[in-house]
N, C-alpha and C positions, 0 to 999 in steps of 0.2 A: 504494500500500500504506500503510495506517495504522500508525503506530508503536504497539507494544504498551504497555499501561498498566504503569507501574512502581510497585513498593511504595515506601514512604517510605524504607526503608533503602537500596535501590538508588539512588534519586534522590539521597540524600545522598552516596553514594560517587561518583556521576557528577559532581555539583557539585564535589566535592573534586578530581576528576581533570580538570576543564575546563581549568585553567591549569597542570596538572602537566606535567612533562617527559615526553618519549616513553619514557625509561628507566623512570620511575615508573609510567606507564601499562602498560608491558609487565610490570612486576613485579606490579601489581594484577591483571592478567589471569592471570598464572601462578599467583598465590595464590588465584584463583577468587573474588576480592572482587567481580568484575563480569565479565560475559561480553562477548566481542567484538561480538556482535550488539547488546547494549544500548549499548555504547560508540559503535558506529557510528550507531545510531538517535539517540543524544544529539547526535552531530555533525551529522547531517542536520537535526535539529530546530533547532539553532542557526543553521545556514545558512539554512533556510527562514524563520526569524524575523528574522534580522539582515542577510542579504545583499541584500535588496531595495534598501537604501540604500547599501551598500558596493560591491556588484558585484565581489567579489574572486574567487569561484569561478564560472568561466564555462563549463565543460564537465564534465558528469557522466554516469555510468551507475550509477544507484542500485541497480538489480537485480544488476548484476555485483559491486558492492561488497558487497551483502548476501550474495551467494553466497560471496564471499571471507571474510566475517566468520563465516559458518556453518562453513566449512572450517577456519578458525582455531580456533573453539571445539572442533571435533572433534579437531584436532591437539593442542590443549592437554589435552583429556580423555585422550588416549593417552599423555600425558606428554612430548610434544615441547616443546622449549624453543629458541626462536630470538630474536635481539635485538629484533625488532619484531613478534613474532607476535601478530596481532590488533589492532595499533595503527593507527588511521586516519591517513592523511597525504594531502596534496595535492602536486602538482608543477607547476612552471611550464609554461605552455601550449606552449612551444617544444619540450618533450620528448615524444617519441612514447609514447603509451599505447595499447596494442592496443584497437581499437574506437572511439577518440576522435579528433577532428580535431586536426591540427597546422597552424595557419595563420600563426603569428607575427603575428596581427592583420591580415593582408593578405587582402582579399576575394578575390584571385586564387586563394588556397589554402583557401578556406572549405569546400571539399569534400574536402580532403586527409585522408582517414581512414586512420589507421595500422593496419597489420595485425599488427605486432609491437611489443613494448616497446623503447625505447632501452636501451642497455646499463646506463645509470645507474638507470633505472626498474626494469629487471629485477633489479638487485642489491638494491634495496629491497624488491621483491616477494618475492624469494627469502628475505629475512630475515624474512618474515612480514607485512610491511606491507599494510594494506588500502587500496588506492588509491581515494580518494573522488572525485577529479576533478582538474581543471586550473585554474590561476589566471591572471589577466589580465596582459597585457603591452602595451607600446606597439607601434605599427607597426614591424615589422622589428627589434624589440628595441633601438630607437635613440632613446631619449628618457629624460629624467629623470622623466617622468610615465607613467602606464599607461592609455592610452585608444587606441581604434582603431575603424574602421568595422564591424568584425565583432561586437565584444562591448560597445562603449561605454566609459564612464569608470569607473575605480575610485577610490574615495574613502578617505581616511585615517580610521581609527576615532577618532583623537584630535581631529579636526576635519574634518567632511565637506566643508568648503570648501577643504581642502588636499589635496595629493597624498601618497600613500604612497611615491612614488618610482618609479623605473624602472631597469632593465627588469623586475626581479623585484618589482614593486609589488604585484601581486595576492598573491604569496607572502607578503610581509611583512604585508599587511593581514589575511590569513587567520590568521596566527599571533597577531597582536596582538588580534584579535577573539575568540580562543579557539575557533576551529573545529578546528584540529589543532595538534599539538605539534612537527611536523617538516615541512620543505619542502625541495624541490630547486630550486635556482636556477642562474643562470650569471652570469659577470662578465667584462667586458672594459674597462669604463669606470666601475666602481663599481656595477654592476647588482645585486650582492648587498649591498654595504656601505652604499650610500646609502639604499636602502629600509629596511635594518635601522636606520640612524641616524634616519630620518624617523618610524619607528614604535616605536622602543624595544626591538627584539629583537636577537638575536645573528646574525651572519653570518660565514661564513669563505670567503675566496677562496683556494683551494689553490695550492700551487706549480704552475707551468705544466707540463702534461703528466701530472699524476698521475691525473686522472679522465677517462675516455673520454667524448667528446661524440658518439660514433656514435649515430645515431638522434635527433639534436636539430636542429630547424630545418626550414624549408621554402624551396625545394622539397626533397623527400626524396631519399635515395640517396647522400648525400655520404660519402666514405670518409676524406678528409683532414681533419685538425683545422684550424680557423680559427686563424690566428696570434693570439697574446695571450689568446685566450678560454679560460675554464676553467668547469667545472661544480663546484658546491659546495653545502653545506647552509645553511639558515637555521633557527633554532630559538629557543626561549625560555630556553635554558640553554646554557652553554659545554660542559657534559658531552655534550649531545646532538650538538653539532657534531663532537666526536671520535668518538662512536658512529657517526654517519652516514659520516664520512670513512673510517673503517676498512672499512665495507661497500662503499664506492665504489671502493676501490683494486683494481688487478689484474683488471680486467674485460675488457680487450681480448683476444679469443681468439688473435690472432696473436702478440702479445708474450708472453702468458701461457705459450706453449709453451716459452719459453726462460729468462725471467727474471721476478722478482717484486720489487716495491717493499716494503721493510721500513723504515718510517720510524724514525729514531732517537727515543729518549725525549726528553721535555721536559728542558731544561737544568737546571731547578730545581723544587723542590717548595714553596718558601717565597718570598713576595714579597721578604723581606729579602735574599735571595740574588741577586735580579735586578739586572743592570746595565742601566739604562734611559737611552736617549737620547731627549730630547724635542725635537721641532721645532715651534715655536709660531707660526711665520709663514712664508709662502712668500717666497722671495727677491724683494726689490724691492717688496714690498707691506706695508701695515700690516695687522695681524690684525683681523678683524671682532670685534664684541662676543661673538658666539657662539663663535668660535675661541678667544678669550681665556678665556671662561668654561669651556670644555671642558678646556683645558690646565691652568688653575689648579686645577680640581677634581681632575684626575688627579694632578698634582704634589703637592697637599696629601695625598691618600690614600696615595700611594707613600711620601712622606717619613714619614708617620705609621706606616707599616708597616716602616720601616727600609730601604727599597730605596735603592740608589745611583742618584741622578738627575743627569744632566748635560744641559745645554742646548746646542743646536747652535751658538748664537752664541759659545759659549766654546771651541769646538774649534779646534785649530790648522788653518791652511789645508791643504787636501788630504786631510783625514781623511774628511769627508763628501763623497760624490759631488756634482758640480755639478748641483743640481736645475734651475736655470734653463736650462742647456744640454741637460739630458736631456729636458725637456718637449717641445721641438720634435721630438726624435727619437721620442718616444712618439706625438705627433700624426702623424708621417710613417708609422710602422708601423701605427697604428690606421686611418688613412685609406686605406691600401693593402691592408688585410687582407680586403676583400670582393672576391670574384671578379667580381661584377656590382654595382658601387657605384650608388646611386641618382643620378639626374641632379642636378647642382648647380643651385641657384636662380639666377635672373638676377643678383641682387646679388652672389652668390659668383663668378659668371663675370666680372662686371665688375671685381671686386677682383683676381681672378687675372690678368686681362689687364693690370692696372695695376701688378703687382708689379715691383719693381726686381730685377735679377739678383742683387744682393748682399743681398737681404732674407732673412735666415735666422731670422726670428721664428717663434713657434709658430703664428701665424695663417697665415703664408706656407707653413709646412710642411703645415698642414691643407688649404690650397687646392691645393697641388701634388700631394698624396698620391695621389689617384685615378688620375693619369696617370704615376706614377713608373715609370721604366724598371727593368728587372730588374737592370741593373748598379748603379744607384743604390740599389735595395732591398738588394742584397748588401752594399754599404758600410754602410747603416743597420743591417743585421743584425749585422755585425761590431762596430759601435759598441755595439750592445745587449749583446752577449756580453762585451765589455770592461767595460761598466758592471756586469754581474753579478759579475765578479771584484772590482771596486772595493767593491761591497757586501759581498762575502764577507770582504774584509780588514777592513772596518768591524766586522763581527760577531765578529771576534776580540777586540774590546774591549768590545762591547755584546751583550746578549742579545736585546733587542727595541728597536725604534724606535717611539715613540708620536707620532701626529699627529692633528689633526682629520680628520674624514671629508669635511666640506663646510663652506662658509662660513656656513651658516645652517641652522636647523631646517627642517622641512617648510614649503614655500611654498604660496601659493594657486594653484589651477589656472590655467594660462595656455596657451591653445591658439592663440596668434597664429602666423601663417605669414608668411614662411618661418621655420622653427624656429631657424636660426642667427642671426636678428636679435632673438630674444626677450631680454628682460632681467628680472631679479628683484630686488626690493628687499632689500638686506642692510644691517643696522645696523652702523655704525662709530662710533668715539668722536666724530667730528664730524657725525654724523647718518646718514640713509639714503642709500645709493648704489645706483644701478642696476648690477647685475652681469650681464654677458653670459652667455648659455647656455654658450658655449665656455670660459668662465673658471670653471666649476664643477668642472672635472676635474683640477685640479692635484693635490690629495691623492689622489683616486681613481687617477690614473695612476701615482703614484709607485711602488707595488709591481708594477704590471702590466708595465711595460716590462722590468724585469729578471726577471720571472716569480716574484717572491717571495710567500710566503704572508702573508696579512693577515687579522686577525680584528677585526671591528667589534663593540664591546661597549658596552652602554648605561651611562649615568652618571646616570640619573634625569631630572628635569625642569629646564628653565631658568626664568628669571624670567617668561617668558610662559606657562608651563604646558605647554610642548611637550617631548617627549623629545629628548635629544641623546646622542651617542656619540663615542667616539674609536676609532682603529684601532691595533692593535699589529702591526707588521710584523716578521717573523722571517727567519732565514737560509733560503736556498733548500733545499727538501726537509726543513726542520726545522719542519714545520707544527704539531707537538705543542707547541712552545715558546710561540708566541703564543696558542694555545688555552688552555694551562695558565695563562698569565699572566692571561687574561680570567677563567678559572675561579677563581683565587685572589682576584681583586678582587670577584667575585660572592660568594664565601664570606664575605668580610670586610664588604662594604657592600651586598649585595643587587644585583639586576640588573633584570630585566623588571618593569614595573609595568602593572597592568591599566587600560586606558582607562576613564574614567567612563562608566557606562551599559552596560558589557559584563561586569559581574560575573557569576559563574557562573549564578545563577538567572535572569539576563536571557534565557538561551537556552531556558527552559522555558515 
């Protein structure tokens, strides 16, 4: 089907909406400044023009999307108003969308066509969203990059030689390229926050258990939630994160019979009122140049706004949970969270066999995790819950904890195998160092283990011209607080930046 010709006025409105928020797009649709059909065709035209090189959107049903857009226009004409009525969005490939394949990048599931929407997708569709398609992921959602044998490699709009991250890498690339304003992702090891950091968009990892993952992943039919994993939104504005989060709550039909989540309001409405704890380096390590840049920029902005900023190094002993001891626990629970873990590489098996019984390092925890006994898992689970209570005590004195998201901005594509032997160049004060794949997850895992909410928010570009972000971690179930913190910084200093070459008119 050929897209209809647009008059000059409509084209100008569509150009203005290309990098607008989902909330702004919904308002324009409700005000009849543009139709849902025109907005969808504008989206499809950008994808057709730009995605050949990015490969972010990997599964589509254009005719079904056009039907949904026409239905949205009819509903708008009747006076209906829903939060996303007529707004085009994409979702991560691992979420079931009726009529589209859910493979997780695995050729074994390349014919796994969903008959119904996942609960999270259904929530967005009921809010009026027009589902354009699905975005790329790594094999099994288990990489910092997004490539697989089903759909190929996804590239970063900021630099095609670099990754947009993983596992929600296609999601972040679609937002940064101006295809859509809202995306649905998932996060267990930074899979929302790292792609957001690599592409300069916003991402929110909700508190554990808030958003149902029913209908996500392959093989299909799973009822129980995977430990540590959450579903959450990515967007180009903090406002849209909260809009989407509200839509995703209370979707499970069993729990909804008896109780509902009602999130508390954000603790503050002004940056000056926030008590912020900044962690600028991982215990036992020197900060990378990127980590230092991120923290210095955040601290400068917060102090300019009058916020109370404390450094982790200045706290009395025992106030901050022991991050160095917690990380092996995270590795233990992460590595034991798969019902059918992939086979270990030969090098991993050799290292496992050589482990000393008293080796309690993070590497040892990762190697032992796939064969952890249930008794040992219960001990680890108890330690995890104790840690959550330690964080809760810390949040009596602080409102958010701010950290880097990763030790570097987006790195160049690296598909060396086995994956756990990969290294990536990271700049430090004394020069470049090769950082292992497994050492990229310190900051990402910090809020995952205790189930805390964390919002990744952009800070502009670093000295190399690549986007960088920090994350704000909040108290459990107080998701609105880190989102509000990110929103206030966005209002004061701006947020998302359009990658060069992807300006609005580039899609026409």
